[in-house]
N, C-alpha and C positions, 0 to 999 in steps of 0.2 A: 504494500499499499504505500503510495506516495504521500508526501507531506500535505499536498493539496487535497487529496482524497481524505486523509485523516482529519484535517481541519474542517472539511465539508461534513463529514460524518458526525464530528463533535459539535458543530453548530446546529446540525439537524437534531441530534439527540437532545441538546440543550433546549431547543424550542419545543420539541415534543414533551419533554419532562415538564416544562412550564405550563404547557397546555394541560397536561394530564393533572397537574396540581390544581389548576383552576377548575377542571371538571370534577375532581374529587371534592373540592370544597363546595361546589354547587350541589352535588349528590348529597353531601352531609347536611347541607342546609334544608334541602327538600325532605330528606328523611326526618330531620328533627322537627319540621312543621307537621308532617304526617303523624309522628309519635305524639306531639303536643296536642293535635286535634283528637286523636284516639284517646289519650288520657283524659282530655277535658270532657269528652262525651261518654267515657266509660266503655268504649267498644274495644274488644281485643281482636276482632276480625272485621275487615271491610272488603267487600268483593263485589265485582260486577261480571259481565261476560268475559272480559279480557284480563282482568288483574285481581289479585288477592294480596291484602296486606294483613300480616299477623304481627301483633305486638303483645306477647304473653310473657308471664314470669316463668322462669324455670331455675332448677337448682343443678349445678354441675359439681361433681366430685373431683377434687384434685389431690395430688400428693405434695405434702409440704417437704420438698427436697432439702431445704436448708435445715430444718429441724431433724429430719432423718439422718442427714450427714453429721450433725452434731451429736445426736443421742445414740445412734446405731451405726457408726461409721463402717463397721464390717459388712453390714447388710447393703448399705449404700454402695460400697466399693464392689461388692459381688454383682449388683444389678445395674450398674451404670456402664455405658458403653461410649467409646469415642467414635466420632463420624469425621471422615475427612471430606472436605469440600473446597471448592474454589469460590472466592468472592470477587465480583466485578464491581469496581468503584469508578465513579466518574466525578471529577472535580472541576469546578469553574473557577479560574483564577482572576478573572476580570471584573 
């Protein structure tokens, strides 16, 4: 890849990430409005022929890894695994 191609890809990537962030913010705003309306009306499901929104309570069970590591390090060590991966990063310096 030439420097010009690299620069063009970086510029395009920067532009697309900016657009994605704006879209993400807009999605979050609309979702917050819908949740607020559903909470205000006490509805947990709203639907029509094309869409369904659900906003319901649920309970998730999780493992307190920090506590397990502190109180039972032998069990923590026995059941933890390492995963190798590559991380792609893009930095904007201007």
